[in-house]
N, C-alpha and C positions, 0 to 999 in steps of 0.2 A: 362308500361313495357319498353318503350323506355328510360324513365328516369332511371330505374334500370340498363339497359344495358349500357347506357353511363356513369353511375356513376362508374361501375366496369369494364369498357372496358380495362383500363390499366392493370388490374390484370388478364384478360382473354386472351389477345392477346399475342402470342408468347410462350405460355406454352405447346403447343402440346396436348391440352386436347381432349379426345375422345368425340364422339357425346353423349353417355349416360351420361357422367358427366355434359356436358352443359345442357342437358335436365333436369337433376335433379336440377341443379342450378336455371334454369328458373322456374321450377315448385314450388320449395320451396320459391322463391322470389315472385312469383305471388300469392301464397296462402294468403299472407298478404293483397293483393289488393281486396279480396272478400268482406271484410267489407266496402270497399269504393264502390265496384261495385253494391252491393245490394241496398244501399240507392238511388244511381242515377238511377238504373233500375226501382225502384218503383216510383221515381219522374217522369221519362220520360214516363213510361207506363201509369201512372194515368193521366198525361196531355194529352197524345195522345188519351186515351180511352174516357175521358169526353169531350175532344175537338171534337172528331169525332161524339159523340152522340149529342153535341150541334150543330155541323155543319149540321147534317141531321135532325135537329128539333125533335129528339127523346126525348131529355130532356124536351122540351116544351110539348110533348104529355104525358110524364110521370107526369109532374107537373100538367097538366090540368086534369088528372084523379084523382087527390087528393093525390098523393104520394109525400111527401116532399123529398127534396134532401138528407137530413141526413138519412132517411130511405132507400133510394135507394143506398146510399154509404155503408150501413151496411154490405152486403156480401163481398164487396171489402175490407172493413176495417178488416173483419175477416181474409181474405187472407193476408193482410198487417201485421196483428198481428202474423199470423203463420210464415211469413217470418222473422219477427222481432225475434221470438223465435229461429228460425234456425240460424239467425245471432249471437245471444247470445251463442248458443251451439257451433257454429263454432269458435267464438272468445275465448271461454273458453277451448275447448278441441283440436281443430285442429290447431289454430294459434300458441299456445305454442310449439307444436311438430314441426310445419313448421319452426318457428324461430330457434329452437334448431338445426334442420337438416341444415338449411341455414347457421347458424354460424359455424357449423362443416365443411361443404363443402367449405365455403368461406375461412376458416382458412387453409384448406388443399391446396386450389388453391393458396392462397397468399404465402404459404411457399414453394410451388413447384418451382423447378428450371426451367428456360426457356428451351424449346426444343433445342436440340443440333443443333446449326447453327453457324459454325465457318466461320466468314467473314474475308476478307483480311484487314489487318491493324487495326483490332479492337480486344481488349481483350475480351475473353469469360470467364465468371466467374460462369458458371453453375455447375461445379464440386466443391464441398466444399473443401476449402483449396488449390485450384489451380486457376491460371490465365494463359490463353493460348493466344498467338498471332502468326499469320503467316503473312508474307509479301505478299505471292502470292500462288494461288492454280492453278494447271494445269487443263487442260480440262477434265481429267478423274475424277476430284473432290476427288482424293485420294492422289495424290502427292503434298506435301507441301514444300514451300521454306522458308528458314530463320525462323525456328521455335524457339520461346521463351516460356519457361514454368517456371512460378514462383510457388514454392511449399512452403506453409506456414510451418514454423518451430518454435520450442521453443528456438532456439539460438538467437544470437544478430541480425542476418539478415536472411531473407528468402532464401531458397535454389533456385538456378537458373540453368536451363538447356538451352543451346543454341546449335542449330544444323543447318547445312547448308541445309539439306534435310530431309524429313520424309514421310513415307507412312502410311496412316491411313486405318485400316481394322477392321472389326467386328469379334469378336470371334465366333467359331462355335455354341456355345450355346446362342448367342445373349445377353450375360450378361455383356460383357466387350468390351471397345473400346481400340484397341491396336495401339500405335504410334511406328513404327519402325524407329528410328532416326539414321541418318548417319552423320559422320564427325562433331563432336561437342565436347562440354566440359560441365562438371557439376561442379558447384561452391557451396561450403558449408563452413560455418564458425561455429566453436564450441567454447564454453566458456561462460563467463559471460559478459553481456552487459556493466557493469560498469568497467570491468577489461581491462587494456591496452594490456594484453597478451592473445590473443585468437589464436586458431588453425585454419588456413585457408587452405582449401583443394581444389585443382583443379584436376579433373580427365578428361583426354581426352579419347575419344572413337571413334571407327570406326562404331560400331553397338551398339545401346542401345534401349531396349524395355521398353516402359512405358505403364502400364495398367490403365484404368479408369473404375470405377464401374458404369455401366449404371443404376443400381437400384436407385441411387440418383435422377435420373430424373423422376422416377415414382411418382405418386400421393400417398403420405403417409396418411394413414387413422388415424384420431384423434378420441379418445374415446368421446362419447357423454357426459360423466360425467364432462368433463372439462368446459362446458358452461351451465350446468343445473341450476346453482345458480342464473342466471340472472332473474329479475322480468318478462321480456318478454317471458320467457320459462316456466312460472308457471300458474297453474289453480287457481281458486278462493280459494280453500282450502289451497294450498301452500302459496298463497299470504297472507292469513289471519295469518298463522304462522309466515311468515317473517315480517309482519307489527307489530305483537305482540312482536317479538324479537327486532325489531328496535325501537319500542316505549319506550323501557326501557333505552335507552342510555342516555337521559338527566339526570336521577337520578344518573347513574353511573359516568357520567362526573362531576357532582357536587361534589360527594364524592371524586373523584380523584383529582380535583383541590384543594379542601379543604386540602387534605393530602399533596399535593405538596407545597402549600403556607405555611403550618405550619412549614416546615423545615426552611424556610427563614425568618419567622416572629415570632421567639420564644420570642422576646422582648414584644410582644403584651400582654403576660400574666402579665407584670409588669406595664401596662399603668395606673392602678389605684393607684399605690404607689407614694407617695409624696417624690421623691428622692431629690428634692431641699431642703426640710425641714430638711433632715438629716445633711446637711452641716452646719458649724458654720454660725451664722448670719452675722459675719463680712465679710464672703466670698460671693461675688456677682458673680453669674454665668451668663454670657451674652449669651453664645451659647454652643452647644455641642463640638465645636472645642476647646474651652478653657480648658476643663477638660481632653483632651488627651495630653499626653506628646509629645514634639516635635520629639523625637526619634521614636515614634510609629505612628505618623500621616500618613506617607506614606504607611506603612503596612496596617493600618486600612482602608484608602481610597481605596487602591488597592483591598483588600478583599471585600469591599462593592461594588466596581464597578464590580468585577467578579461575585458576587452574583446576582446583578441586571441583568447582561448580561445573566447568566445562566437561571435566572427566566424568562426573556423576551423570550429567545429562547424556553423554555418549554411551555410558554403560547401561543406563535405563533404556535408551533406544535400542541398543544391541540386545538387551535382555528381552524386550518386547518382540523384536524381530525373531529371536531364537525361539520364543514360545509359540509364535505364529507358525514358524516352520515346523516345530515339533508337532503342533496340532494338525497341520496339513499332512504330515507323515503318518500320524496315528489314524486319521480319517481315511487316508489312501489305503493303508494296510487293512483297516476294518472293511473297506469296500472290497478288497481282494478276497478276504476270508468269507465275506457274506455270500459270494457267488457259490461257494462250496457248502456253507452252512445251511442255506435254504434247501439245497438238494438233499443234504443229510437229514433235514427235518422231516422230509417225506417218509424216509425209512424208519426213523425213530417213532413217529406218530403211528405208523402202520403196526409196529411191534407193541404199541400201547393199545390201539383200537382192536386188533384181532383177538388177542387173549382176553381183553376186557369184555368183548362181545360174547365170547364163549363162556365167560364166568357169569355174567348177569343174565344171559339167556333171554333177552328181550329184543324183539325186532321193532320195526316201525320208526316213527318220528317222535316218540315220547321220551322215555328214559334215555335211550341212546343219544338223542339230540342234546339233552341237558348235560350228560357226561362229556360229550364231545366239546361243547361250548366251554365247560369248566377247564378241560385240559388245554384247549386252544387259548383261552385267556391267560392261563399260566405261561404258555409258550410265548404269547404275544407280549405280555408284561415283562418277562425276562429278556426278551429281545430289545424292548425299549430301554430297560434299565442298563443292559449291556452297552448299547450305543451311547447312552448318556455317560456311563462310567468311562468309556474309551475317550469320548470328547473331552472330559474333564481330567483325564490322566489318572483316574483311580485304578483302572484295570488296563492291562495290555490289550492291543487289538485282538490277539488270539483268544485271551480269556473272556473279553467282553463280547466278541462276536459269537463265540461258541458257548456262551453261558447257558442258553436254553438247552443245548444238546447235552452238556455236562450234567445238567440237573435231571433231564427227562430220560436219559439212558438207563440209570439205575431203576427208575420207575418201570420202564418197559421190560427190563430184565426180570424184575420181581413179578410183574404180572404174567410174563411168559412162563416163568417157573411155576407159578400157582396154577396157570391154566393147564400145563402139561400134566399136573398131578390132580386134576379134577378138584381144585379147591372150591370150597363153599364160602368164598370171601364175601359175597353179596347175597347170601341166602338168609332169609328171615328165620327159617326153621333152625338153621345152624346156630344163630345167635340166641334163639329161644331155648334150645336145648342147653347151650352153654350157660345161659343165665340160670336155668334150672339146676345144673350141677353146682354152680358157684353159690346159689342161694342156700344150699344145704350147709355150707360153712359160714355163711353170713348171718343166718338166723340166730345161732347160739351167741354170736357176738352182739347182736342187737338186743338180746334178752338181758344182757348185763346192764344196759343203760335204761331198760324199761322198769319203771318203779313197780314194786309188788303191792298187793292189796293191803298187807299189814302196814307197810311204811306209809302208804297214802292215808290210812286211817289214823 
């Protein structure tokens, strides 16, 4: 949550947002974190549960009564499977709606003008088409000194209003901000920017009222339909339709390129004709240039260069469009696989946490929390790397999205194997005894490198 807040802090500060809008922004942003919170919750809780059972020797009692570890894990596995299904349903139905609402409210916040805060010596650009600056404000916060207002205009120059003094008041209906300006001038230029003869107007005034519409500073609501075409805002059914539509673009691009090339390569239909044999035998043609008259060479070369330039530009544009379509297809497929991978992550992390807890035999929030964070960081980083590789085309959507699962499944299988055989993988006594047995063979080897007393003398 702190990462999200700091990421968008520049767009939130100074906008005068109400508390309800901020709460909606946080809720929609935090909804996407549920698919990360559930896997780490399952991982941590399974480590703590089995660690506590191992610490109190309850696992020993269960195993001594003839109940194997996998049978004991079965009820908790059903719970983890249920949570995995909930994660899938959340990712398929709730996350798309949350992403859509978040995109809409963020767009509204981003486009919202800053809250009205007229500072001394600083231009305020909150009102569209206007820029306001005052050199000083009196203690009453209403009386302004040396007011400058630039008004955007369609003429050669923007209109400008300069006044020695101004009084700022709110209209009775709270919809307009009124500037009562005194002792100043209004400058305006009319005409064409390219014309040397324009009409320049300067109007002096003793009193001049300027109104600003405060509705511009309100949060403008955007329709949800503006962002609903993104893959992150779609369910599996909609993603299937989008993937089917995007999957047809290679064939359409091939026919399109073929049609564009035929315009510039009409001569290819004559490539089988023996044009050299048509000429008299006495005429020897050395190159294509030799058959072009000197008067036409420049024209022919210029037209050929223009054709090549146009063709290259068309091919570059087509290649860019093809790359964009390919990236959209990869991201859409990645989003499709992600709905299943986040659900599978709950099961994989359960089979890491449960055997790991039975091995380390420590409960509470100490060592289990540290180990859970380490494995979750590995899962999270692999997830980020996989998405990055898919976006850049290094990995396929299947390989990139399922990369954390492919890496952690062998780890879970290894830990489960060790736990079912009462492995002492994290026992200090085991490594102490192992070091004692190994040191018997190491000490003779070390004595070879140790200098004797005779050699030292």
